[in-house]
C-alpha positions in Angstrom: 30.2 -9.5 -15.6 26.9 -7.8 -16.6 24.2 -7.0 -14.1 21.2 -9.3 -14.0 18.9 -6.5 -14.9 20.6 -6.1 -18.3 19.2 -9.6 -19.1 15.6 -8.8 -18.3 13.5 -7.3 -21.1 10.3 -9.2 -20.5 8.4 -11.2 -17.9 9.5 -14.3 -19.8 13.2 -13.4 -19.1 12.3 -13.0 -15.4 10.8 -16.5 -15.2 14.1 -18.0 -16.3 15.9 -16.7 -13.2 16.7 -18.8 -10.1 16.1 -17.4 -6.7 19.6 -16.1 -6.2 19.4 -14.2 -9.5 16.0 -12.8 -8.6 17.5 -11.4 -5.3 20.3 -9.7 -7.4 17.6 -8.4 -9.8 15.8 -6.8 -6.9 18.9 -4.9 -5.9 19.6 -3.8 -9.5 16.0 -2.6 -9.8 16.3 -0.6 -6.6 19.4 1.1 -7.9 17.8 1.9 -11.2 14.6 3.3 -9.6 16.7 5.4 -7.1 18.9 6.7 -10.0 15.9 7.7 -12.1 13.8 9.3 -9.4 16.8 11.2 -8.0 17.1 12.9 -11.4 13.5 13.1 -12.6 11.6 13.3 -9.3 8.7 10.9 -8.7 7.3 8.5 -6.1 10.2 6.9 -4.4 9.4 5.2 -1.0 6.4 3.3 -2.3 8.2 1.9 -5.3 11.3 0.8 -3.3 8.9 -1.1 -1.0 7.2 -3.3 -3.7 10.3 -4.5 -5.7 10.3 -8.1 -4.4 6.5 -8.2 -4.4 6.4 -7.2 -8.1 9.1 -9.7 -9.0 7.1 -12.4 -7.3 3.8 -11.4 -9.0 5.3 -11.5 -12.5 7.1 -14.8 -11.7 3.9 -16.6 -10.8 1.2 -15.0 -13.0 1.0 -14.8 -16.7 0.4 -11.2 -17.5 -0.9 -9.7 -19.7 -3.4 -12.6 -20.0 -3.7 -12.5 -16.2 -4.9 -9.1 -15.1 -2.7 -7.2 -12.5 -4.6 -4.2 -11.2 -2.5 -1.7 -9.2 -4.2 0.6 -6.6 -2.8 4.1 -6.3 -0.7 3.3 -9.4 2.3 5.4 -8.5 3.9 2.2 -7.1 4.3 0.6 -10.6 7.9 1.6 -11.5 9.1 -2.0 -11.0 6.1 -3.3 -12.9 7.1 -1.1 -15.9 10.7 -2.2 -15.7 9.7 -5.9 -15.9 7.1 -5.5 -18.6 9.2 -4.3 -21.5 9.8 -0.6 -20.5 13.2 -0.8 -18.9 14.9 1.1 -21.7 12.4 3.9 -21.3 12.3 4.2 -17.6 14.8 7.1 -17.7 12.0 9.1 -19.5 9.7 8.7 -16.5 7.4 11.7 -16.0 9.1 13.6 -18.8 7.4 15.0 -21.8 6.7 12.2 -24.3 8.2 9.8 -21.7 6.5 7.0 -19.8 3.8 7.8 -17.3 4.2 7.6 -13.5 1.0 5.5 -13.3 -0.4 2.5 -15.2 -1.6 3.6 -18.6 -3.5 1.2 -21.0 -2.4 3.2 -24.0 1.2 2.6 -23.0 1.3 -1.1 -22.5 -1.0 -4.2 -22.7 0.4 -5.1 -19.3 -1.4 -2.0 -17.8 -5.0 -3.2 -17.7 -6.5 -0.3 -15.9 -5.8 3.5 -15.9 -5.5 4.0 -12.1 -6.6 7.5 -11.3 -6.9 7.4 -7.5 -6.8 5.1 -4.5 -9.2 2.4 -3.2 -10.4 1.3 -6.7 -8.5 -1.9 -7.5 -10.8 -4.4 -5.7 -13.9 -3.0 -7.4 -12.2 -3.1 -10.8 -11.0 -6.6 -10.1 -14.4 -7.9 -9.2 -15.9 -6.3 -12.3 -13.3 -8.0 -14.5 -13.9 -11.3 -12.7 -17.6 -11.2 -13.3 -17.1 -10.3 -17.0 -14.6 -13.2 -17.3 -17.1 -15.6 -15.8 -20.0 -14.4 -18.0 -17.8 -14.9 -21.1 -16.5 -18.2 -19.8 -12.9 -17.1 -20.1 -10.0 -18.4 -18.0 -7.4 -16.1 -16.4 -6.4 -14.9 -13.0 -7.3 -11.4 -11.6 -5.0 -9.8 -9.0 -5.8 -6.6 -7.3 -2.9 -5.0 -5.4 -4.0 -2.6 -2.7 -2.1 -0.8 0.1 -3.3 -0.7 3.7 -3.7 3.0 3.4 -6.0 2.7 0.5 -8.0 0.0 2.4 -9.3 2.9 4.6 -11.2 4.3 1.6 -14.9 3.5 1.6 -14.9 2.2 -1.9 -12.4 -0.5 -1.0 -14.6 -1.6 1.9 -17.7 -1.7 -0.3 -15.8 -3.8 -2.8 -14.5 -6.2 -0.1 -18.1 -6.6 1.1 -19.4 -7.4 -2.4 -16.4 -9.6 -3.4 -16.5 -11.6 -0.2 -20.1 -12.7 -0.9 -19.6 -13.1 -4.6 -17.8 -16.4 -4.7 -15.8 -15.1 -7.6 -12.2 -16.3 -8.2 -10.0 -13.3 -7.6 -7.0 -12.5 -5.6 -6.5 -9.4 -3.5 -2.9 -8.7 -2.4 -2.8 -6.4 0.6 0.5 -4.5 0.6 0.7 -3.7 4.2 3.5 -1.1 4.9 1.7 0.4 8.0 1.2 3.7 6.3 -0.4 5.5 3.4 1.0 8.8 2.3 0.9 10.2 5.8 0.8 8.0 8.9 -2.2 5.7 8.9 -5.2 6.6 11.1 -8.4 4.9 12.0 -9.6 1.4 12.8 -8.4 -0.6 9.8 -4.7 -0.1 10.7 -5.5 -1.2 14.2 -7.2 -4.4 12.8 -4.1 -5.1 10.7 -1.9 -4.7 13.7 -3.9 -7.3 15.5 -3.7 -9.7 12.6 0.1 -9.2 12.5 0.3 -9.7 16.2 -1.8 -12.9 16.0 0.4 -14.5 13.5 3.6 -13.6 15.3 1.9 -14.7 18.6 1.2 -18.2 17.0 4.8 -18.7 15.9 6.3 -17.7 19.3 3.7 -19.7 21.2 4.6 -22.9 19.3 8.3 -22.5 20.2 7.5 -22.0 23.9 5.1 -25.0 23.8 7.7 -27.3 22.4 10.3 -26.3 25.0 7.8 -26.6 27.9 6.5 -30.0 26.8 10.0 -31.4 27.3 10.0 -30.6 31.0 9.6 -34.0 32.9 6.3 -34.6 34.8 5.1 -31.0 35.0 5.6 -30.0 31.4 2.3 -31.1 29.9 0.1 -29.8 32.8 1.7 -26.4 32.5 1.0 -26.4 28.8 -2.7 -27.4 29.3 -3.2 -24.7 31.9 -1.5 -22.1 29.8 -3.7 -23.1 26.8 -6.9 -22.4 28.8 -5.6 -19.1 30.0 -4.4 -18.2 26.5 -7.8 -19.1 25.0 -9.6 -16.7 27.3 -7.2 -13.9 26.7 -7.4 -14.3 22.9 -11.2 -13.9 23.0 -10.7 -10.5 24.6 -7.6 -9.2 22.8 -7.6 -10.7 19.3 -10.8 -10.4 17.3 -12.0 -12.9 14.7 -10.5 -12.5 11.2 -12.4 -9.7 9.5 -11.5 -10.9 6.0 -12.5 -14.5 6.6 -15.7 -13.4 8.3 -16.8 -11.5 5.1 -16.0 -14.4 2.8 -12.3 -14.2 1.8 -9.8 -17.0 2.3 -7.0 -15.2 4.2 -3.4 -16.1 3.5 -0.5 -14.6 5.5 1.0 -12.4 6.6 4.1 -13.0 4.6 7.4 -11.1 4.4 7.1 -8.8 1.4 10.8 -8.7 0.9 11.3 -12.5 0.7 10.6 -13.4 -2.9 10.5 -17.2 -2.2 7.9 -16.8 0.5 5.7 -14.5 -1.6 5.9 -16.9 -4.6 4.9 -19.8 -2.4 1.8 -18.0 -1.0 0.8 -16.7 -4.5 1.0 -20.3 -5.9 -1.4 -21.3 -3.1 -3.7 -18.4 -3.8 -4.0 -19.5 -7.5 -5.2 -23.0 -6.4 -7.8 -21.6 -3.9 -11.4 -21.3 -5.0 -13.3 -18.1 -4.4 -12.0 -14.7 -3.3 -8.6 -14.8 -1.6 -6.7 -12.1 0.3 -2.9 -12.4 0.6 -1.5 -10.2 3.4 2.1 -9.0 2.5 4.2 -7.0 4.9 6.5 -4.5 3.3 8.6 -1.5 4.2 8.3 1.8 2.4 11.7 3.1 1.1 13.2 -0.4 1.5 17.0 -0.4 0.6 17.5 3.4 0.8 17.9 4.2 4.5 17.1 7.9 4.1 13.7 7.1 2.6 13.1 4.3 5.1 13.6 6.9 7.9 11.4 9.5 6.3 9.0 7.8 3.9 6.5 10.6 4.0 9.0 13.1 2.5 10.0 10.6 -0.1 6.4 9.7 -1.1 6.7 12.1 -3.9 10.0 14.0 -4.3 11.7 16.4 -6.7 15.2 15.6 -7.8 17.7 15.0 -5.0 21.3 13.9 -4.2 21.3 10.2 -3.4 24.1 10.5 -0.9 22.3 13.0 1.3 18.6 12.9 0.2 18.7 16.7 -0.1 16.8 18.4 -3.0 18.9 19.6 -5.9 16.1 21.8 -7.3 15.9 25.5 -6.3 13.4 25.7 -3.5 10.7 28.2 -3.4 7.5 28.0 -1.6 4.9 26.0 -3.5 1.2 26.5 -3.4 0.7 24.0 -0.5 3.3 25.7 1.7 1.8 29.2 1.0 -1.6 27.9 1.8 -0.5 26.1 5.0 1.3 29.2 6.3 -1.6 31.4 5.6 -4.0 29.0 7.3 -1.9 29.0 10.4 -2.0 32.8 10.6 -5.7 32.8 10.1 -6.2 30.1 12.7 -4.3 32.0 15.3 -6.8 34.8 15.0 -9.9 32.7 14.6 -10.4 29.7 16.9 -13.3 28.4 14.7 -11.1 27.4 11.9 -10.5 23.6 11.6 -8.6 21.6 9.0 -9.7 18.2 7.7 -7.4 16.2 5.4 -7.7 12.9 3.7 -4.3 11.3 4.4 -2.4 14.2 2.9 -0.9 16.2 5.8 2.4 17.0 4.2 1.2 17.1 0.6 -1.3 19.8 1.4 0.8 22.0 3.6 -0.9 21.1 6.9 2.1 19.9 8.9 2.5 23.3 10.8 -1.3 23.5 11.4 -1.4 19.9 12.8 1.4 20.6 15.3 0.1 24.1 16.4 -3.6 23.2 16.6 -3.8 19.5 17.2 -7.4 19.8 18.7 -8.6 21.5 15.5 -6.9 19.1 13.0 -8.4 15.9 11.7 -6.9 13.3 9.4 -9.6 11.0 8.4 -7.5 8.7 6.1 -8.1 8.1 2.4 -11.8 8.9 2.7 -12.6 12.2 0.9 -16.3 11.7 0.8 -16.3 11.3 4.6 -13.9 14.3 4.9 -16.4 16.6 3.1 -19.0 16.1 5.8 -17.1 15.5 8.9 -16.8 18.2 11.6 -19.5 20.4 10.1 -21.4 21.4 13.3 -24.9 21.8 11.9 -24.7 19.7 8.8 -24.1 22.7 6.6 -20.8 23.6 5.1 -20.8 27.4 5.3 -17.5 28.1 3.6 -15.4 25.4 1.9 -12.0 25.8 0.3 -10.5 22.7 -1.3 -7.0 22.0 -2.3 -6.1 18.6 -3.6 -7.4 16.2 -1.0 -7.9 18.7 1.8 -11.1 20.4 2.9 -11.1 23.3 5.3 -14.3 24.2 7.1 -15.2 27.3 9.0 -17.7 26.8 11.8 -18.5 30.5 11.5 -18.1 33.0 8.7 -14.8 35.0 9.2 
């Protein structure tokens, strides 16, 4: 019997599957992604985490007519498999092969060349406004991770979109981390939202049980309700997304295709900007990546059985840079390091552990990183590598 994935060559083929077949397809897709990345290298953890979400999106929406915009586009391997590029996926990131990111010249299903994070909501709103001016009719879906939501551009776009009244859907792929562990207030907000929804479900169960207690059951429930209301005002803030103009739906299990499809159907029927909150797990289905998603954010070739690299290891530029910086910092206490959610990728892991008081991860916010921690507003010496900025409070 052939695998389900062998039957899928387009999104139309996907729409013919029942739920059991879609679950089998998800497992087939994970195996394919794992096999390709283990040989070619690539972004693994993020792609394994969005398999079911991608299946649900393409089951409910009508791409390429509907526009699916992926933030930090390295999470689009599943999207490429489902949109006619399955036979080419083995060429991923090779010369003359398919790109590791969305590419408009590669497929009509890639509606935007994603270059960096925090852009999808701005792009989606621009497309929505153009659609409405031209009086066209299609859905716009911006998929953004919780890590990318810490970027200033994403927050600016949320602010504008919330007051626009435009019909657009933002899917918040919440896996509780970006490339490195999330920092800042936005992850705390999302944790509160997750807690609020879980709190509501557990509270309803307790209420049903207590109500059944003869005579004293209802008075206990009423008293508890008043106490609970007071506590909620202190502990759980009002919904940020609803306050700025979005209809908030969720959170929903990002690995339950049926649940995601149901909430996406509802989002299509809702007028104005909608935010769908989806909870996923990076590295889903491959335990080694689940336990160490940072290392498997972007990886070279490796053995699937052990997760160990199969390429000859020599120090790369980031490691050399990080080691040298640690040596300099031991001699000069005025050296500080500021990174924008790229601790491992820019070789700063050693520095962060040895000099925690001089290390600052500001999240995906490079503009903020450029100016933060400069004592007198002047950057005297600046060295940049990828997304990291190193500042010296005095000349060495």
